[in-house]
C-alpha positions in Angstrom: 11.7 125.3 118.7 11.5 121.5 118.6 7.9 120.2 118.0 6.5 118.3 120.8 3.4 116.3 119.7 2.2 115.8 123.3 2.3 119.5 124.2 0.5 120.3 121.0 -2.2 117.7 121.4 -2.7 118.7 125.1 -3.1 122.4 124.2 -5.6 121.6 121.5 -7.6 119.4 123.9 -7.4 122.1 126.6 -8.8 124.6 124.0 -11.7 122.2 123.4 -12.2 121.8 127.2 -12.5 125.6 127.5 -15.0 125.6 124.7 -17.0 122.8 126.4 -16.9 124.8 129.7 -18.2 128.0 127.9 -21.0 126.0 126.3 -22.1 124.5 129.7 -21.9 127.9 131.4 -23.7 129.7 128.6 -26.5 127.1 128.7 -26.5 127.0 132.4 -26.0 123.3 132.5 -23.8 121.2 134.8 -22.1 124.2 136.3 -20.3 122.4 139.0 -19.1 119.7 136.5 -18.1 122.5 134.1 -15.8 123.9 136.7 -14.3 120.5 137.5 -13.7 119.6 133.9 -12.0 122.8 133.1 -9.6 122.4 136.0 -8.6 118.9 135.1 -8.7 119.2 131.4 -6.5 122.2 131.2 -4.1 120.9 134.0 -3.0 118.0 131.7 -1.2 120.2 129.4 0.2 122.5 132.1 1.8 119.7 133.8 3.1 118.3 130.6 4.6 121.6 129.7 6.1 121.9 133.3 7.6 118.5 133.1 9.6 119.5 130.1 11.3 122.0 132.5 11.9 119.5 135.3 15.0 119.8 137.4 15.7 116.1 137.1 14.4 112.9 135.4 12.5 112.1 138.5 10.8 115.5 138.5 9.9 115.0 134.8 8.3 111.6 135.6 6.5 113.0 138.6 4.9 115.9 136.5 4.0 113.4 133.7 2.4 111.2 136.4 0.3 114.1 137.6 -0.8 114.8 133.9 -1.7 111.1 133.7 -3.9 111.4 136.7 -5.5 114.5 135.3 -6.5 112.6 132.1 -8.2 110.0 134.3 -10.1 112.7 136.2 -11.1 114.5 132.9 -12.4 111.2 131.4 -14.5 110.9 134.5 -16.0 114.3 134.2 -16.7 113.9 130.4 -18.4 110.5 131.0 -20.5 112.1 133.9 -21.5 115.1 131.6 -22.6 112.5 128.8 -24.5 110.2 131.5 -26.2 113.4 132.9 -27.3 114.3 129.2 -25.4 117.5 129.4 -23.4 116.7 126.1 -24.3 114.3 123.3 -22.7 111.1 122.2 -20.7 112.8 119.4 -19.1 115.3 121.6 -18.4 112.9 124.5 -16.8 110.3 122.1 -14.7 112.9 120.4 -13.5 114.4 123.7 -12.8 110.9 125.1 -10.9 109.8 122.0 -8.7 112.9 122.3 -8.1 112.3 126.1 -7.3 108.5 125.5 -4.8 109.5 122.8 -3.0 111.9 125.2 -3.1 109.2 127.9 -1.5 106.6 125.7 1.3 109.0 124.7 1.8 109.9 128.3 2.1 106.3 129.4 4.6 105.7 126.6 6.6 108.8 127.6 6.6 107.9 131.3 7.8 104.4 130.5 10.6 105.6 128.2 11.7 108.1 130.8 11.8 105.4 133.5 13.8 103.1 131.3 16.2 105.8 130.5 16.6 106.7 134.1 17.7 103.2 135.0 
């Protein structure tokens, strides 16, 4: 199977989000936000994976855009968790760095797909 860096990174990120969710639930902190961040944070990779099985280039681009929007939502929840003092600076920075890296790759992939679809 061909290596897909974006899928690999999004799965690794989703696993970190699952651990974050478990940490928050275990410590009974930010339960509502925990449920939001697990939805958006795991949805990124799910949409990227689904995009790779798109029925058309337009379908691929659409799913990648959804994944991109999920990165923005996930960034918001991570920042809110930090600002609410549910997670520390180290954890927040690390998660945001990973999210930003995925976002950059997504933007590049979307732009390439659009260019190739002309």
